[in-house]
Steps between C-alpha positions, in 0.01 A plus 500: 500500500692803608799662324739363766366142451538530122857626533576221747360250251718643220816498714445138598452390137843386377405516130568877483853458636565213258374711210736784595786254517415357162483842340842588643663164415783652299635686802754351744385738772188487705324779312180295499471562876498879437238454230288291733526764776404774250204290394383461863543875552296576188224272624505667843458837333185391312163624607319274744177489296691418186675202663177371651317528162791319327492226756123460482504490119786244507727730304748577774753236382507645146529853638798398713675321219442802274673720753800265514519471124493881455767543772718261305451687174591828670804331653626394156448837326803729468486776763458767228151366423381514864377831630643407835768257613254345749271218384273590786432835328386306196281274706325788673444660156360167370261466797368850438438413135298191602276711723408744222339263251191654345207299365343675201176445309647224285545269799435138415411282800556181301873572494504504879288182522729315257815629671366378833432155352854483368653622832292247692616220277868607514490533881345152544716315243818403682674386180529862373827656604496858624781590257297377198199702610710814543649444160154486349390816682822688413482398136170681468681836524842415362651290226651160572825617344535774759414264784751251363777758490421621851464160664763307300247222421497396136225646288375159381471373857288801594283462194434127566428562868254779418321292235468196729353711780254673270391169357459353846284795613292490181433126547403531868314832529163557339496852367 
């Protein structure tokens, strides 16, 4: 598949637009349309080989949702914390950081194998909501209290959703 075909596939997939709309649900304006356009622009700026590798390894969907989720977090931060007023500046900085990952001597291939098993399961199981998966991924780096404050979702709701998803993955994936 070429970069153009992958971008065409992404733009035809309505889930990304719905996710932008859900993240911007508190707004009366159509700010989600701007976020969606910025997401498409960020994908278009990605390296062709990177997009093809993500597509072939079935990680493109998670990569795209991660871009949208980060755009939303930059949108919610006060302007004083952003080095630039443009979220596109942040996205280009993020894509550069992704390209500079170094693998050192303590690399453990089992982590990649297990992560691939989990990602395969999550992508095939249609009962798992994208929002719940992103909550689980985001809670690896941040506390649920911070996520609760930022999203407006009650802490207990986030905690229960995360636990249910973890238990479901543990029960269905052999690691």
